[in-house]
N, C-alpha and C positions, 0 to 999 in steps of 0.2 A: 421393524425391519422395512427396508425400502419396498415400495409398492411393486416395483418391477421384479423383485425376487421373493416376495412373500409367498410362502408355501400354502397352497389351498388344497385341502383334502376333501373330496366328495366321497363319503362313505355310504355306499348304496346297500340297502338291506341290512345295515348294522344297527341294532337297537341301542338307544341312548342308555347311559348308565352313570351313576354317581357313586362315590365311595364315602363311607362314614367311619368314624373312629370307634363306634360301638362294637363290642364283642358280639359277634353273631355268626351264624352259619347261613351262607347265601348260595342258592343255586345260580350258576352263571353259564352262559353259552360261550362257545368259541368266538363267535362274532363279537360279543360284548368284550371279551378279553382283548381281542385285536383292537377294537375301538379305544379302549382305555389305554392300551399301550401306545397307540398313535398320539393320544392326547397328553400322556404323562411321561413317556419313556425319556430318560435323560440323554441317551445316545442320540435320539432323534432331535431333541432340543438343541444339542450341541452341533449336530451336522447342519442344522438349518441356517447357521451363520455362514457357512462356506460359500453359497451362491452370492450372498450379500457382499462378502469380501471380494469375490471375483468380479462382481459388477462395479464395485468402487474402483478396482484396478482398471477395468475397462473404461470407465468414465474418466479416470485420470489420464489414460493414454490419449484421449482426444484433446488433452491440454496442449499437445504439440501444435495445435492450430490456433491457440490463443495468441492474439497479437500482443506485442510489447510496445507500450507507449512511453515516449521519452520527452522531457522538456528541460532545456538548459537556458539559463538567463544569467547575464553578467553585466555589471556597470563599472566603468573606470573613469577616473579623472587623472589627467597627466599635466603637470606644470613643468614648463621648460624655462630655464633662466633667460634673462634678456642679454643683449649684446651691445657693443659700442660701434656705431656706424662711422661713416666718413666725417671727418671734422669733429671727432669726439662727441658725436651726437648719440645719445643713448637710444637704443631701440628696445622697447619693452618685450618681456617674454611672451611665450605662447601658452595657452590653456586649451586642452582638448577634453571634451566630455564624450563618452561613447556608451551605448547600450546595445547588447547583442542578445537576441532571443531566437531559439531554435526549437521547433516541434518535430517529432518523428513518430512514425508508426511502422513497425516491422513485424512480419509474420510469414507463415508458411501456408500454402494452399494444398488441398488434397491431391493435386496433380504433381506435387513435388516442387512447385515453383516457389521462389522466395520473392517477396515484395517489400519495397521500402518506400514509404511516403515521407516527404520532408517539406518543411517550410522554414524560411529564415528571414528575419528582419533585423537590419543593422542600422543604427542611427548614430551619427557622429556630428558634434558641433565643435567648432574651433574658434578661438579668439586669439588673434596674433597682432603683435605690434607692427605698425608701418612707419613709425618715425615720430617727429615732433613738429607741431605747427608753429606759426610765426609768433604765437603768444607764449611758446615754450611748453605747451601742453602736449602730452603724448597722444598719439593717434593710433587707432586700432582698426583692424579689418575683421570681418566675420564670414564664416563659411559653414554650411550645413549640408550633409549628404545623407541619403537614406536608401541604400541599395536593399532590394528584397528579392527573394527567389522562392520557388516552390516547384515540386516535381515528384515523379515516381520512377522507380527503377524496378524492373521485373526480370528475374533470372529464371529461365525454364530449362531444367536438365533434359537432354535429348537421348542420352545413353544411360550412364549410371544414375540411379535414383529416379528413372523415368517411370517405369511401370510399377515399381515398388521401392520404397525407401524405409528408413528406420521407423518413422511414424506409422506408416501403413502396415509394416511388418508387425509392430507391437500390437496394433489394434486387431489385426487378424488373429494373432495368437491369443489375445485376451478374450475375444469373442468365443473361440473354441474352448478355452479354459472355462468360461462361464457355463457352456453346455456340458462340459465334463463334470463340473461341480453339481449341476442339476441332476446328473445321473448318479452322483454320489448320494444325494438325498434319496433317490429312488432305490438305490442299492441298500441303504440303511433301512428303509421301510420294508423292503422284501426280507432282509435278514431278520428284522424285529418280528415281522408277521410270522416267518417260519419258526423263529425261536419260541414265539407264543404258542404256535401249533404244537411244537415238540413238547413244550412244557405242559400244555393242556392234556395231551395224550399220555404223557408220563404220569400226570396226576390221576387221570382216569384209570390208568393201569394200576397205580398204587392203591386206589380205592378198591379195585377188584382184588388186588393182592391181599389187602387186609381182610376182605370178605372170605377169600380162600383160606387164610390162616385161622380165622375165627371158626370157620366150618371144621377145619382140622382139629382145633381145640375141642369143639363140641363133640366131634366123633370120638376123640380120645377120652374125654370125660365120661361120655355115655358108656363106652366100653369098660372103663374103670369101675363105674358104678355097678354094671352087670357082673363084672368079675368078682367084686367084693361080695355080692350076694351069693355067688356060687361058692366062694371060699368059705363063707359063713355056714353054708349048709353042707360043706364037705364035698361039693361036686367038682371042685377045681383046686389045683395045687396053689399054695401061696406065691410061688415063683411067678405064676402068670399074672397075679395081681401086681407084683412089683414091675413086671414088664409094662403093664398098662400105665402104672404111675410114671415110669420113665418116659413113656411116650407123651403123656400129658405135659410133663415138664419141658420136654423138647418142643412140643407144639406151642406152648406159651412163650418160650424163648424166640421161636420163629415169628410169632405174632408181634413181639416187641420189635424185632428187626423190621418187619413189614410196616409197622407204625412209624418207625424212624424214616424209612424210605418215603412214606406218605408225607411226613412233616417237611422233609427236604424238598419234595416236589411242590408242596404248598408255597414254600418260601421262594423257590426258583420262579414260579409263576408270578408271585407278588412283586418280585424285584423288577420284572419286565413291565408291569402295569402301573407303576407309581414312581414319582420323584421323591416321595417321602415315605419310607418304609414304615415309620411309626404309625401312619394312618391305617395300615392294613395288618399290623402285627397281631391283633386280636381277632381278626376276621378269618373265618374258615370258608373256603370256596368249595362248592360241591358241583362238579361238572354235570350239566343238565343235558348235554347232547348224548344221543344214544351211542354206546360203545359197540357198534356193529359195523362190520366191513361190508362195503358194496363193491361189486366187480367194476373194474375200470377198463375201457377199451384201449389198451396200450397200442401205440403206433410209434415205432422208433423213428421213422422219417419225419413225422409231424413234431416229435419232441426235438429232433435235431434242428428243424427249421425254426422252431420257437427259440431254442437256446442260442442259435447263431444270429438271431435278429433282435431278440428282446432283452437279453441279459445286459445289465448296466456295464459290466466290465468289457463286453465285446464292443459295445457302443463307444465306451471311453477309449478303447484301443483303436478303433476306427478314427476317432477324432484326433488321437495322438499322431496317427499317420498323416492325417490332413494337415496338422500343424507342422509336421516335418516337411511336407510338400511345400508349404509356404516358405519355410526356412531355406529349402533348396532353391526355390525361385529367387529369394532375396540374395542368397550367396552368389548365385549365378549372375545376377544383375551387378553385384559389386565387383565382378571381374572386368567389366567394361571400363574403358577410359572415360574420363569426365569431359563431356561436351555440353557446354551451357550456352544457350542463346540468351543474350541480354539486350533488353530494350529500355530506352530512357525517354522520358518526355519532361520538359522543364519550361518554366516561365520565369522571366526575370524583369526587374525594373530598377532604375537608378535615377533618382531625382536629386538635384542639388540647388542650393541657393547661396548667394554670397553678396558682400557689399559692406557698406559702412554701418549697417544696422542689422538687427535680427528680425526684421519685420516678417520674413517668409520662412523662418526656421521651423515653425510647427506645422506648416502645410505640406511640406515635402513628404512626410511620412504617409499622410493620407493619399497623396498623389501616387506614391509607390504601391500602396495597397490597391488603389483604384486600377492601376495598370495591370496588376496581377489578376484582379477580379474580371477584367475585360479581356483576359487571355491575350495580352499583347506580348510581343517579344518572345515568341515560342522557339523552342529548340528541340531537336529530335536526335536520337542516336540509336544505332543497332550494331551489335557485334557478337562475336562468338569467342568462347574461351575453351581451349582444348588442353587437358592435362592427361598425359600418358605415363603411368607409372612403369618404370623399367623393372622387369622381373615380375613384379606383382605377386610374389610368392605367398604373401599372407592371404590375399583374396582367393588365389587358386587353391590353396590347401584348405581354407575354410569351406570352399565349395565341395571339395572332395570329401572332407570330413562329414559334411551334411548329407551327401549321397550315401556314404557308408552307414551313417546312422539310420537313414531311411530304409536301407536294405535290412538292417538289423531289426527295425520295428516291424517290417513286413514278415520276417521270419517269426518273430515273437507272436504276431497276430495269428499266423498260421499254426504255431504251436498251441496257442490258446484255443483256437477252433478245434484242433485235434483233441486236446484235453477235455474240452466240453463234450465232444461227441463220445469219447470213451467213458467219461463220467456218467453221462445220461444213459448210455447203453448198460453200464453196470447197475445203475439205479433202477432201470426198468426190470432187469433180471432180479434184483433184490426184491422189488415190489411184487413181482409175479411169484417168486419163491415164497415170500411171506404170506401171500394170499393162499397159496396151495397148502402151506403149513397150517393155516387156520382150520381148514377142513380136516386135515389129518389129526391135529391136536384135539379138535372137537370130538372126533370119533374115538380117539384114545381116551378122552375123559369119560365118554359115555360107556365105553367098555370097562373102564376102571370102576365106575359106579356099579355096573352090573356085577362085576367080579366080586367087589366088596360086599354087595348085598347077598350074593350067593354064599360067600364064605361066612358071613355072619349067621346065616341060617344054619349052615353046617356046624358052626360053633355052638349054637343053641341046642342042636341035636347031639352034641358031643362027638361030632365027626371031624372037627378041626381043632386048631390050637390058637391061643391068643397071638402067638408069634406070627402066624399066617395072616390073621386079621389085621394086625398092626402093619405088616408089610404091605398089605393091599390098601390100607388107609394112607400110608406114605406114598404109594403109587398113585392113588387118586389125587392127593395134594399136589404131587409133582405134575401130573397130567393137567390139573386145573391151572397151575402156575404156567405151564407151557402154553396152554391155550390163551391165557391172558397176555403172555409175552409175544405170542405170534400175532395177536391183534394189535398190540402196541407197536411191534416192528413193522407191521403193514402200514399203519397210520404214519409212523415216522418215515418210512420209505417213500410214501406218497408226498409227504411234506417236503422232503429233501428233493425229490424229483421235480416238483412244481417250483421250488426255489431255484434249482439249477437250470430250469427252463426259462426262468425270468417271468413266469406266468402267475406267480402267487397273488399279486394284487388284482389282476384281471379275474381270477377265480373267486376272489373275495368280494368282487364288485367295487373295488377302490379305484377312483380316478384321481390323478395328481394334476393340479393346475398351477403353473408358475405364473403368478400375477405380478 
């Protein structure tokens, strides 16, 4: 990738990690998962090409200032037939040799001015008959000319194309497009990091979910063993043993479902962290970060400020409005008439030689070039060209269309700001609610444990039934699952909040350098 757009990622406080094909169970932290995703995620690898393409387009737009060099050369020989003079004296024909060479350099300046440099050298030799001498031989005359010229013409717009033209318009748009594509990389990094966080917390919740279901199976199996003993000694009806067996079967089925959720969560996280899934297919990740919620100082105004200044999409929207401002400026300029100031400066030389011989025919070319080099025979010129399109409907309507589009972009930006504020407000409420649910579900699980313990003691004393114990076991399992889900929802809500603030990378200690 070009060095100007190569993505540099400074991952602060993220531990290094490598992956192996060996089947194993590996503890892994959230920071390690994010680092591996930044290194291997295919979506990030794909989006990294966008700034390079935008930079190539920008570099190409500067090609408008590349000069065009031209060179023309031609050589001719022209034979003209002879004639019959007075007294039937034959006059031989004429022979002309000529060479013509032209050099040119033409280009555009950043001021909108057009320049043309030119140089021309023309050389012509002629041999012509003059008659017949007293000995009857034909006589000839010779002539050589070598005109040369050089100069420059500069045309500077004073109205249309003065403060902005097609070249400067394209360059300005491509510069802002490059900035937009850099924000696209940042947006993808934020999205990937948030997806990794969500996947990590889902996996942690799935681990807890499997533990809850294993505990439910253990409780059901223990109750079944105790009931069988009571049935064997005649202290309990066989129906209650069947009820316990049914609960064991149901708990095992729920465990299988929980393990399926766990396996899917594993695969989801793996997909985000690698470009070759086969490398991780046999690896099992074990989240090492504590699955405990910490209170967060929510501040709606601070979240709004971050969201309205840091989010990649809001920055891209601002850049889009800036691009449209440039377009409006360009379209306005195109409504003006064309008024070009044109100046010329030229040098010329013309040397010639003639006579009965060609003795000086080769020196006149050098003399002409010498005259040009010594800046002899100068010429100057200045003028103005005014072109006023009648009606000019195309330019006027293009300008109006550009202004309408600018107004639409402003409203879209305002709509985006409003949507961001509403979304952040809702996400703060969701996170606060989830955190409150954690306390409530924890208390519900503690109460369920106490109720089950008390009911089991009553059953041992013959004061309760298996049905009641099984019901309280199910209540405990439900309360435990609710606690795990409340924790997972809180972590997910915080991840989504930070993502929509645009602060995910800052909170992870990630710096992005476009080099």
